[in-house]
N, C-alpha and C positions, 0 to 999 in steps of 0.2 A: 526712501533709501533704506530705512530699517526693515520695511516689509520685504523689499527686494533681497536684502541680505539674509533674512530668515528663510525665504524660499530657496535661495541658493544653498544655504546650510542644510536644509531638509533634503534637497536633492543630493547633496554631497554624501550625507549619511546613508541615504537609500542606495546610492551607487556602491558605497563601501559594503553595505549589507549584502548586495547581490554579488559582489566580487567574492565575498566570504562564503555565501550559501552554495552557489553552484559547484557541486563536486566536492566541497570541503568536508561534508559529513559522511562521505561514502567510505565503505570498508576498503582496506588495501589488501585484503586476502585474494589469492589467485582466482577463486571462483567468481568474484564480482568485478574483476578487472578486464573482462572481455565483453565487448558490446555485441558480438555475434552469438546466435543461439548455440547452446551446447547440445551435442548429440548424446542421448542417454538411452540405455535399454534397462528395463527393470521388470522383474517378474514377482508376482505375489497373488494370493487369493483374495479377490475383492470381497467374497462372501465371508471369509474368516476375519478380515480386518473390520468389516462393518458389524459383525456379530459381537466381537469382543469389546466390551464397554470400559474395562479397567485401563486407566492410563499407564499403569505400571507394566502391562503385558505387551511385549514387542515380539515380532516375528522376524526370524533371520532371513536375509536375502543377499544376493550379489548384484551390485549395481555396475553395469558396464558403461563406459563413457569414452568418447574420442578425445585424444590429446592433440597437441600441435603436430602437424604433419599427417594427420588423418589416421593414425594408428589407434587401435582400441586398447584400453586398459580396464581394470576392474578393481572394485573395493568392496569389502564386507560391510554390510549395513544391517541395522535392525529397524523394523517398520511398525507403526501402529496408525490407526485412523485417528483423526482429530476433528474437533468441531462437533456440532450437533445437527444443525439444519441441513447442510449439504450431505452429511453422512446418512441422514434418513431419507432425503428427497432425491438424491442423485445415484447414478449407477457407480460412478467412481468416487470413492470417499477422499477428502483431503487427507494428506499423509504427513506424519512426523517421521523424519529420518534421523536416526541416532548413529554416530560414527565414533569408534574408539580412536583415541589419539595415535596409538601405535600403528593403526591401519591407515590413518590419513597423512601421516608424516611423509613429506616428499611428493605428495600427489596434488591434483587440482583442488582437492577438498581439505587441504592442510589448514588447520586453525578453526575448523568447524566441527564441533562436537554434536550439535543438534541443528537441524534445518527443517523448515516447512517446505513441502512440495505441493504447490497448488496445481490441481488438475481440473480439466473440464467436468461439468456435471454429467454429461453423456458423450457418446461418440457421434459427432456430427459437425458440419461446417459452422453452424450457428454457435454451437458450444465452444469451438475453437476460437471463433471471432470474439466471443464474449470474454474468454480467458485472456486474449491479447489486450482487450480493452481494459480489463482490470490491471494487467501488468502496466499498461500505459498510465493508469492513475498513479502508480507508484513512481514512475519516472517523472510525472508532472510535479509530484510532491517534492522531488529533489530540487526543484527550481524556486521554492518559496520558503524553505526552512532548512536549517542545518541538522535537524533532528528527524531522521527517517530510516526506514529499513532498506538496506541494500538488497537488490534482487538480481536474478540472472535468468534470462529466457532459455527455455529448453525445448528441443525437438525430441519428444519422448516416444519411444516404442514401448508400450505398456503391454505386458503379457499376463493375461488373467488366467491364473492356475486354479480357478474354482472347480473345474471339472477335469475328467481324464483327458479330454481333448482341449488343450490350452488354446485360447484365442488371443490374437495379437492385434493391437490398435495403434495407429499412428496419430498422436495428439500433440497439441501445444501444452506446455506447462511452464512453471517458473519456480525457482528456489527463492526462499526468503530467509535471511540470516536470523540467528537466534537473538532473543530479547537482550541477553546479557552483553552481547557484542556492541549493540547500539548504545547501551548505557555506559559501557567501558570507554567508548570514544568521547562521551560527554563527561567523563570522570564522575559518573553517577552509578546508582544501582536501581534495579527495578523495585518499586514499592509494592510488593506482593501482599495481597490480602488486606489492603488498607482502603478504607473509604475516604477519599480525599474531597473535601468540600471545595466548590468552585473558587472561593476566595483564596484558597491556599496555592492555587496554580500560579506560576509566573505569568504575568499579564500578557505581554506581547507574544510569547510562544503559544499561549492558549488561544489568543485571537487569530494567529496564523492558522491554527488547526481549524477553528470555527469557519474562517473564510474558505479554507480549502474544501471542507465538507459541503459548504454552500455552493462553491464553484462546480463541484462534480455532482451536486444534487444528491447527497447521501444523508439520510436521516437515521441509519441503522448504527448508532453509536451513542455512547454516554461516558463522559470522563468521570462522573461521580461513581458509577458502578463498574468502571473499567470494562465496559462492553465495547470490544473492537478498538480499545484505547489502552495503551500501556502508559503508566505513570513512572517517570524516573525521578529519583530523589538524589539531589546533588550533595556534595560535602557541606554545602552551606545551608542544607535543609530547604532548598528550593525544590518545587515540584513542577515537572515539565511533561506535558502530554505528547505521546507519539501515536499517530493513527495508523491503522491497518485494516485489512478486509474491506474491499470496496465493491464487492460483486452486487450489492443491492443499490448501487448508485444509479443516477439517471444516465450517466455516460455509458455505463455497461449495459443498462436496460435489459437485464437477464429476464428470460421468460418465466422464471420461478420467483422473481422478486415480489415482495408484498409490502404494503404500507400499513401502518397502524391507524386504526380509526381515531385514536386519540389525537393524532397530529392534524386531522382535518384536511388532508390532501388526497386527491383522487388518483394520483399517478406518481411513480418514482421519478418521472421527468419534471415534476413540479418542485421548484426550489422552496425550501423553508429554512430560514435562519434559526438555528437551535443553540447558538452560543449565548452565554450569560452576559449580562450588561457589564461593560468595562468603561474605563475612562475615555473621554473624547480623544485625548492625546493618543492613546494606544490604538483606538479604532481608526483614526485618521492616518497614523503612521503605517499601519498594515494595509490600509486602502492604497496608499501611495506605493508601497512595496509591490503590491500585486499589479498595479498599473505599470510600474517600471518593468515588471517581469513578463508582461504580455507578449512581447516578441519572442522571448525564449520559450514560453509555454506553447505558443502556436508553432514554433520551430520544432519542438519535441514531437508534436502531432505529425508534422510533415515527415519526420524521420521514420515514421511507421508505414511508409508507402509500400514496402516490400511485404508487410504482414497484413495490412487491411486494404479493402477496396477503396477506390477514389470516392465512392458514394459514402462509405462509412467515415472517411477522413473529413469530407465536406460537412457531414452531419455533426461530427464532433466539434469542428472549428466553429460552426454556426452556434452550437449549444454553448460553447465557451464564450463566444462573442456576446451572447445575451448577458452573461455574467459581467463582462467588462463594460457593457453598455450601462448596467446598473451602477457600477462604480464611477463611471464618468458623469453621471447625472445626479446632481445634489439632491433633488427632490426624490428620485427613485431610491437613492442610497439611504436617505432618511426614512422613507416609507417602508422599504422592503428589508432593510437590515437594522438600522439604528432603533426604529420603533418596535422591531420584532424580537429584540434581545430578551432573554429570560431573566426573571428576578427570583425564581424558585424552581 
């Protein structure tokens, strides 16, 4: 009887958790309250953006976008390239968009002073599909944690002004909200420039991130060095990790993705648990949370039928299914997750 009661209580708290998580951590700003892709036109010189290395140097531009009713509007923005790998390896550099408050007031971009604009590596169907798959990873993350970056899909007309004869490209892209807005919703601030030891991280939020990275087969991250992880510091001095940049994951399977020889894996499709060892209670709690979220996670994938082929969707669901098979099998869970956790 006591065992039955414990199981029911565990399920009760898991259901409460999922009622809280789904949608609760999302931004309420206009830009992130539309599930349909936003039509955007943006012109800049890819050559100039990639050449300029200083983070303080921005290039002025005008961003045109469609509003409700199909009318076009525009807003002044400043742009710079961001990141290192994609800036050097890709034709289109990832972009940082800066907007002045006086220009954004009353527009779709109200409340956003800074945005990331994620664009494909190159111009091609494969690149666009990989971009959408990375966007999908952000939407999956919304199902398993209240701490995530809100995103908005974009149909982008990108006008490259690198030469006298401008070239126009029709690509997929997505906006990511600024770090400070995520922290603000959690009543926290971004712990910039701090090396946070794993033991300082809040246990359950850290395990949720660890499981998520394992689910999508992403090894290109580190909470300790804050590589593709932002650390939020709450008013109680708790530290909470928030993950981003999933292009090197197995779900995306980008043609430019690489694996480190130190990890001893042969492909980005090969899962490797890189989380630090935590209490059995936390590990089992998050395990049950993910199992409870399986229908919602697979439902999110189904919702991308207008953006990805049935073959891609089937492959993604099969790949995620392999993750859930591990969680459902005690031996595999112990062998492939619990025994692989890091101690240093």
